[in-house]
Structures are given as C-alpha cells and as structure tokens.
C-alpha positions in Angstrom: -4.4 -4.6 -0.9 -4.9 -1.4 -2.3 -4.2 1.7 -0.2 -7.2 3.8 0.4 -7.0 7.6 -0.5 -9.7 9.6 1.4 -10.5 13.2 0.6 -13.5 15.5 0.0 -14.5 18.6 -2.1 -15.2 20.5 1.0 -11.6 20.3 2.0 -10.7 22.7 -0.9 -13.5 25.2 0.1 -11.9 26.0 3.3 -9.5 28.8 2.9 -8.2 31.6 5.4 -7.2 34.3 2.9 -4.8 34.6 -0.2 -2.0 35.4 2.1 -2.4 32.0 4.3 0.1 29.3 3.7 -2.5 26.7 4.7 -4.2 26.9 1.2 -6.4 24.5 -0.9 -3.6 24.3 -3.3 -1.8 22.0 -0.9 -4.4 19.2 -1.9 -3.8 20.0 -5.5 -0.1 19.6 -5.1 -0.5 16.2 -3.7 -2.9 14.9 -6.1 -1.0 16.2 -9.1 2.3 14.8 -8.1 0.5 11.5 -7.4 -0.8 11.4 -11.0 2.5 12.7 -12.5 4.4 10.0 -10.6 2.0 7.2 -11.7 1.0 6.3 -8.1 -2.6 7.5 -8.1 -3.8 4.5 -10.2 -2.4 2.2 -7.3 -4.7 4.0 -4.8 -8.5 3.3 -4.1 -10.3 6.7 -3.7 -13.0 7.2 -1.5 -15.1 10.2 -0.4 -14.9 11.1 3.3 -17.9 11.2 5.3 -18.5 13.9 8.0 -17.7 13.0 11.4 -20.7 12.6 14.0 -21.0 14.7 17.0 -20.6 11.7 19.1 -17.3 10.9 17.6 -16.0 14.4 18.0 -17.1 14.7 21.6 -14.6 11.9 22.5 -11.9 14.5 22.1 -13.4 17.9 22.0 -15.6 19.7 24.6 -19.4 20.1 23.5 -19.2 23.7 24.3 -16.3 24.3 21.7 -18.1 22.4 18.9 -21.2 24.6 19.5 -18.8 27.7 19.5 -17.5 26.6 16.0 -21.0 26.3 14.7 -22.0 29.6 16.2 -19.0 31.4 14.9 -19.2 30.1 11.3 -19.7 33.2 9.3 -22.2 33.6 6.4 -19.6 35.4 4.4 -15.9 36.5 4.8 -13.9 35.4 7.8 -14.2 34.8 11.6 -10.7 35.0 13.4 -10.4 32.3 16.1 -6.7 33.2 16.7 -4.1 35.2 14.7 -3.7 32.6 12.1 -6.7 30.3 12.4 -9.8 31.5 10.7 -13.3 30.2 9.9 -14.8 31.0 6.4 -18.5 29.7 5.6 -17.2 26.3 4.6 -14.5 25.7 7.3 -16.5 23.8 9.7 -17.8 21.3 6.9 -14.2 20.8 5.8 -13.1 20.1 9.4 -16.0 17.7 9.7 -15.1 15.7 6.6 -11.3 15.8 7.7 -12.1 14.1 11.0 -14.6 12.0 9.2 -12.0 10.7 6.9 -9.7 9.6 9.7 -12.5 7.7 11.4 -13.6 6.0 8.2 -10.1 5.2 7.4 -9.7 3.4 10.8 -12.9 1.5 10.2 -12.0 0.3 6.8 -8.4 -0.7 7.7 -9.7 -2.6 10.8 -12.3 -4.2 8.7 -9.6 -5.6 6.5 -10.7 -3.6 3.4 -7.1 -2.3 3.0 -3.7 -2.3 4.9 -3.3 1.3 4.8 -5.0 4.6 4.1 -4.0 8.3 3.5 -6.3 11.1 4.3 -5.8 14.0 1.9 -7.8 16.5 4.1 -7.6 19.9 5.5 -7.6 21.7 7.8 -4.9 19.9 9.8 -5.5 18.8 13.2 -2.6 18.2 15.7 -2.8 21.5 17.2 -6.5 21.5 17.8 -7.1 21.1 21.6 -10.1 20.0 23.6 -11.6 23.4 23.9 -9.9 25.7 21.4 -8.6 26.0 17.9 -4.9 27.0 17.3 -2.0 26.6 14.7 -4.4 26.3 11.6 -6.4 23.5 13.3 -10.0 23.1 14.1 -10.6 19.5 15.0 -7.9 17.0 15.9 -8.3 14.4 13.2 -5.6 11.8 14.5 -6.9 12.0 18.2 -10.3 11.5 17.2 -9.4 8.5 15.1 -7.4 7.2 18.1 -10.2 7.7 20.3 -12.6 6.0 17.9 -10.2 3.1 17.7 -9.9 2.7 21.3 -13.6 3.1 22.2 -15.6 1.8 19.3 -13.2 -0.9 18.2 -11.9 -1.7 21.6 -8.3 -1.8 20.7 -5.6 -1.9 23.5 -2.6 -0.8 21.7 -2.8 2.3 19.4 0.5 3.8 18.1 0.4 7.4 17.1 3.6 8.9 15.2 3.8 12.6 14.5 6.7 13.7 12.2 5.4 17.3 11.5 8.0 20.2 12.2 5.7 21.4 15.0 4.8 19.5 18.1 1.4 18.0 18.0 0.3 19.7 21.3 -3.5 19.0 20.9 -2.9 15.3 20.1 -0.8 15.1 23.4 -3.2 16.8 25.4 -6.1 14.3 24.1 -4.0 11.2 24.5 -1.5 11.7 27.4 -1.8 9.2 30.2 -3.7 6.6 28.4 -1.5 3.6 28.4 -3.4 2.0 25.7 -1.6 4.6 23.5 2.1 5.3 22.6 2.6 8.6 20.9 6.1 9.1 19.2 7.0 12.3 17.8 10.0 14.7 16.9 9.7 18.4 16.4 11.9 21.5 15.9 12.6 23.0 19.5 12.4 25.7 20.6 9.6 26.4 18.2 5.9 27.0 17.9 3.8 25.7 19.9 6.7 25.6 22.5 5.4 22.6 24.1 6.3 18.9 24.2 9.4 19.1 26.5 8.1 19.8 30.1 7.4 16.5 32.0 5.6 14.5 29.3 3.4 11.5 30.4 5.0 8.3 30.2 3.1 7.3 27.0 4.6 10.3 25.2 8.0 9.7 23.4 8.7 13.3 22.5 12.0 14.0 20.7 12.8 17.7 20.3 15.4 18.4 17.7 17.4 21.5 17.0 16.9 23.9 14.0 18.8 22.4 11.0 18.5 18.9 12.1 18.8 16.7 9.0 17.7 13.3 7.9 20.7 11.3 9.4 19.7 12.9 12.8 16.2 11.8 12.3 16.9 8.3 11.1 19.3 7.8 14.1 16.4 8.8 16.3 13.9 6.5 14.7 16.3 3.5 14.7 17.7 3.9 18.2 14.8 5.4 20.1 11.4 5.1 18.4 11.7 1.4 16.9 12.7 -0.4 20.2 9.8 1.2 22.0 7.4 0.7 19.3 8.5 -3.1 18.9 7.8 -3.6 22.8 4.4 -1.9 22.5 3.2 -4.3 19.7 0.8 -1.9 18.0 -2.6 -3.0 16.7 -3.0 0.3 14.7 -0.7 2.7 13.5 -1.9 6.4 13.0 0.3 9.0 11.3 0.3 12.8 11.7 2.0 13.3 8.4 3.4 16.7 8.3 5.9 17.6 5.7 7.0 21.0 6.8 10.4 19.6 8.2 11.5 19.4 4.5 14.5 21.7 3.8 12.6 23.7 1.2 9.7 24.7 3.6 10.1 28.1 5.1 7.8 27.6 8.0 10.3 25.4 9.6 14.2 25.0 9.8 14.7 21.5 9.7 16.5 19.6 6.6 14.5 16.6 5.7 14.1 15.5 1.9 11.7 13.3 0.3 13.8 10.1 0.8 13.7 10.6 4.6 9.9 10.5 4.6 10.0 7.5 2.5 12.5 5.9 4.9 10.3 6.6 7.9 7.2 5.4 6.3 9.1 2.1 5.2 10.0 1.5 8.7 6.5 2.1 10.1 5.1 -0.2 7.4 7.4 -2.9 8.3 6.8 -2.6 11.9 3.0 -2.6 11.2 3.4 -5.7 9.0 5.2 -7.6 11.9 2.3 -6.9 14.3 -0.5 -7.5 11.9 -1.5 -3.7 12.2 -2.9 -1.4 9.7 -1.7 2.3 9.1 -3.9 5.4 8.7 -2.0 8.5 7.8 -3.5 12.1 7.9 -2.1 15.1 6.4 -0.9 17.8 8.7 1.7 20.5 7.7 3.7 21.1 4.7 3.5 24.4 2.8 6.2 24.5 0.0 3.8 23.3 -2.6 6.5 21.5 -4.7 8.2 19.8 -1.6 4.7 18.8 -0.2 3.8 17.1 -3.5 7.0 15.3 -3.7 7.3 14.3 0.0 3.7 13.1 0.2 3.9 11.2 -2.9 7.0 9.2 -1.4 5.1 8.7 1.8 2.1 7.3 0.1 4.2 5.1 -2.3 5.9 3.5 0.8 2.5 3.1 2.4 1.4 1.3 -0.8 4.5 -0.6 -1.2 5.1 0.4 -4.7 
C-alpha cells in the first residue's frame, strides 16, 4: 500500500520571526528532497483536516486551548515563552498539525495504508497539558495516541521519539497508562532537562551524552528497545520524528546521519509488520535544512519500503 503524506498550507504560514530556526522552509526542505530523490511519486498526498476541540481536550486543558485562541494576535507576534510565539496563523497551523496526526491514525487503522508521514508544523512533543514550550503549541503525537486509545479502543500503542530533545509533553500526557509504551532517546543533560527522574513504568527513556553516534543508538535500539517492543506487541506505532540529532544540526550535539534514521525506521517497520500494526510518523525537530531534507527522505523511504 502507498504511504500517506499529510500536510496543509497553513503549516507554512506559521512563523516566529526571521531569526527563528523553526521556519516554514523546513517543510520545503523535505518536499524538495522527496521530489529530487524520486520518493514523492510513491506517496499518496492528503490535506490535513483541523483537529476538533473534543480531540484536543483528551490531552490539553480547555483553559489552555481558550488561552491560545484569546492570545492569537491580529498582526505581529504574541510571545508565549522565550522561543515559542504565536502569529495570526499559528493556531490554525497547530490545529491542522494535530488534525493530520489524528486523520493519519484513522486512515492507517482503516486499512487505507500501512504507514503515514505528517509533514506538519509547529512540532508538538514539548507541548504540555496547560502550556506551550520549546516551539510546540499542541502535542500532535499525544493527541493521536489518545485518539487511538479512546476512539479506536486500542489496547497497545507504541510511541517512539528519536528527537535530540526529550519529549516531556508527550511523557506528561501518557505516563502511567499501561496501554502505552513510550521509547525515547535524547541528549542529556540538555533542554528540557527532563526524562531521567523516576519515569513511569511505561516510559523507556534512554538519555545519551553529547556526541553519541549512530553506533551507540543502534546498540540501544537492538539491545534495549526492541526486546521491550516485541513483548509489548503494538497495535499501532506512533513516531515523533525529530531529525535534530543529526551531526550537522547545531541545535544538538549528537552525531547521527541519514543512514541511522533509515536503519531505525526499518527496524520499526519490521516490528510493525510482525505485529500487524500500522505506523504514523509526525515531524518534530530538525533545523539544518539540508540534513533535515536528507534525513526525513530516508525515514519516509524506509516507511514506504522503497
């Protein structure tokens, strides 16, 4: 089956200033590279719908959702924290980013495809129940996980996060729910300085030091992640696909390359196939545009099996 490719024009309208690394050009870097590499014709494009308030409220406080609406500016920027801002289009973009993740779950669970990639922004894995942080407004993967659990009544949802930063918002949303297994690695100590203190039993957090390379990550996946994942027998795999652990990305100090992202994705795809599970991947970090385009393309190529 074709791999679905969800995006929306609003995701390019969200921007936080010319200085900000989380820029609309990130999506262009991915789509341009997919075209140049001959991967795009193998994908089935879909326009992401907006997420509903009911879907968002499974993860986020209603007061926070109302705050985002109230603080959306008519022009210029509204600062939520030092590096997370709203422009007039930001909330629309975030609603479609979350909606992409939910629609992708629906499509994959309906058997329309084996996998989906959501080329969306803003990213989501730092967004907490009641506040934005780390470039993130709504927690796309956590919202998708809750949708799979509550709407589709799944009992085993695997969440994988390979961003260079710990997905603290996703952990907050899903910790303690034994229907979820969340596996992540991240540079530590590093922003947001979380993920190492008494994680819940369903959190398999693997902090790695600065300059950890692909060999270290591959050993971790083989020896620690995969045995736990196999025992969990996932019905759905959700991926927070951050590519800022790449050696060319200045926002982190890890040393991964494109082949490492392909290798991780191939292992996840094989795991999913063994258990009859689909995969939905959502873009998180990745700020060196060339490295992002190359890495995301190899990730998507491995999802699609081409």
